C-alpha positions as CSV (number, residue, x, y, z in Angstrom):
1,X,4.1,5.6,24.1
2,X,2.8,2.8,26.2
3,X,0.9,2.7,29.5
4,X,2.6,3.9,32.6
5,X,3.1,0.4,34.0
6,X,4.7,-0.9,30.8
7,X,8.4,-0.4,30.0
8,X,9.4,2.1,27.4
9,X,10.5,0.2,24.3
10,X,13.8,1.5,22.9
11,X,15.6,0.3,19.8
12,X,19.2,1.2,19.0
13,X,20.4,0.9,15.4
14,X,24.1,1.4,15.1
15,X,26.6,-0.6,12.9
16,X,29.4,0.2,15.4
17,X,28.9,-2.8,17.7
18,X,31.0,-1.4,20.5
19,X,29.1,1.9,20.6
20,X,25.7,0.2,20.3
21,X,26.4,-2.2,23.1
22,X,27.9,0.6,25.2
23,X,24.8,2.8,24.7
24,X,22.5,-0.1,25.5
25,X,24.4,-0.8,28.7
26,X,24.6,2.9,29.7
27,X,20.8,3.4,29.2
28,X,20.0,0.2,31.2
29,X,17.0,1.0,33.4
30,X,14.2,-1.1,34.9
31,X,11.8,1.2,33.1
32,X,13.3,0.5,29.6
33,X,13.1,-2.5,27.3
34,X,16.1,-2.0,25.0
35,X,17.0,-3.9,21.9
36,X,20.2,-3.3,20.0
37,X,20.5,-3.9,16.3
38,X,23.7,-3.8,14.3
39,X,22.1,-4.7,10.9
40,X,19.5,-2.5,9.3
41,X,17.3,-5.4,8.0
42,X,17.0,-6.8,11.5
43,X,15.8,-3.4,12.9
44,X,13.4,-2.9,9.9
45,X,11.9,-6.3,10.5
46,X,11.4,-5.5,14.2
47,X,9.6,-2.2,13.4
48,X,6.2,-4.0,13.4
49,X,6.6,-3.9,17.2
50,X,6.7,-0.1,16.9
51,X,9.2,0.9,19.5
52,X,8.5,4.1,21.5
53,X,12.0,5.4,20.8
54,X,14.6,4.6,18.1
55,X,18.1,5.8,18.5
56,X,19.3,5.8,14.9
57,X,22.8,6.2,13.6
58,X,23.3,8.0,10.3
59,X,26.1,5.9,8.8
60,X,25.1,2.3,8.5
61,X,26.4,-0.6,6.5
62,X,23.9,-0.7,3.7
63,X,21.6,2.2,4.2
64,X,21.7,5.7,5.6
65,X,19.8,6.7,8.8
66,X,17.6,8.9,6.6
67,X,16.4,5.9,4.6
68,X,15.6,4.1,7.8
69,X,13.9,7.2,9.2
70,X,11.6,7.2,6.1
71,X,10.7,3.5,6.8
72,X,10.1,4.3,10.5
73,X,7.7,7.1,9.4
74,X,5.9,4.8,7.0
75,X,5.7,1.7,9.2
76,X,5.2,3.3,12.7
77,X,3.0,6.2,11.7
78,X,4.2,8.6,14.4
79,X,4.3,6.1,17.2
80,X,8.1,6.0,17.3
81,X,10.2,9.0,18.3
82,X,13.6,9.1,16.6
83,X,16.8,10.3,18.1
84,X,19.2,10.8,15.2
85,X,22.8,10.1,15.9
86,X,26.0,10.7,14.0
87,X,29.7,10.5,14.5
88,X,30.2,13.5,12.3
89,X,28.8,17.1,12.5
90,X,26.7,17.2,9.3
91,X,24.5,20.3,9.5
92,X,22.7,19.5,6.3
93,X,22.0,15.9,7.5
94,X,20.8,17.2,10.9
95,X,18.4,19.6,9.2
96,X,17.0,17.0,6.9
97,X,16.6,14.5,9.8
98,X,14.7,17.1,11.8
99,X,12.5,18.0,8.9
100,X,11.8,14.3,8.4
101,X,10.5,14.0,11.9
102,X,13.5,13.2,14.2
103,X,13.1,14.6,17.7
104,X,16.8,15.7,17.8
105,X,20.2,15.2,16.3
106,X,23.0,14.2,18.6
107,X,26.7,14.1,17.6
108,X,28.6,11.2,19.1
109,X,30.9,12.4,21.7
110,X,32.0,11.6,25.3
111,X,28.8,13.4,26.5
112,X,26.3,11.9,23.9
113,X,25.0,9.4,26.4
114,X,24.0,12.1,28.8
115,X,22.3,14.1,26.0
116,X,20.5,11.0,24.7
117,X,19.4,10.1,28.3
118,X,18.0,13.6,28.8
119,X,16.1,13.5,25.4
120,X,14.6,10.1,26.4
121,X,13.4,11.6,29.7
122,X,11.9,14.6,27.9
123,X,10.1,12.3,25.4
124,X,8.6,10.2,28.2
125,X,7.6,13.3,30.2
126,X,5.9,14.9,27.2
127,X,4.1,11.7,26.3
128,X,2.8,11.2,29.9
129,X,1.6,14.8,30.0
130,X,-0.2,14.4,26.7
131,X,-1.8,11.1,27.9
132,X,-3.0,12.8,31.1
133,X,-4.7,15.6,29.0
134,X,-6.2,13.1,26.6
135,X,-7.4,10.9,29.5
136,X,-9.0,13.9,31.2
137,X,-10.8,14.8,28.0
138,X,-12.0,11.2,27.5
139,X,-13.6,11.0,31.0
140,X,-14.9,14.6,30.9
141,X,-12.4,16.4,33.1
142,X,-11.4,19.0,30.5
143,X,-14.3,21.3,31.5
144,X,-12.7,21.8,35.0
């Protein structure tokens, strides 16, 4: 995650243009920099920017979310937290996504925006807490 003063970089990859744009607009915050991708290749090409958070749909046009998750793990090396999203309740896919490193699995519903927003806040909160601990150790405060 980036410095406190920098915006949290969020990527959304969903081939459903209406849902992707809705999610981008719903998450709009002065604290977030959000990019929406409808095509897998565009998102994969942008991964060199290592977003803080990727909201990743399972069913895409040419690949599955699990294949993208594998690329995220390889390219971003743990810098990107993935929120795995699906329009269906697939228990076996949810388990696999979580085993592969997704933070959570969210089924698309009328309440999914609220769930995703809560998860983003939790990710930011945990990351800031970890940075505070690490910064304290770096400047010698851990002994107090």
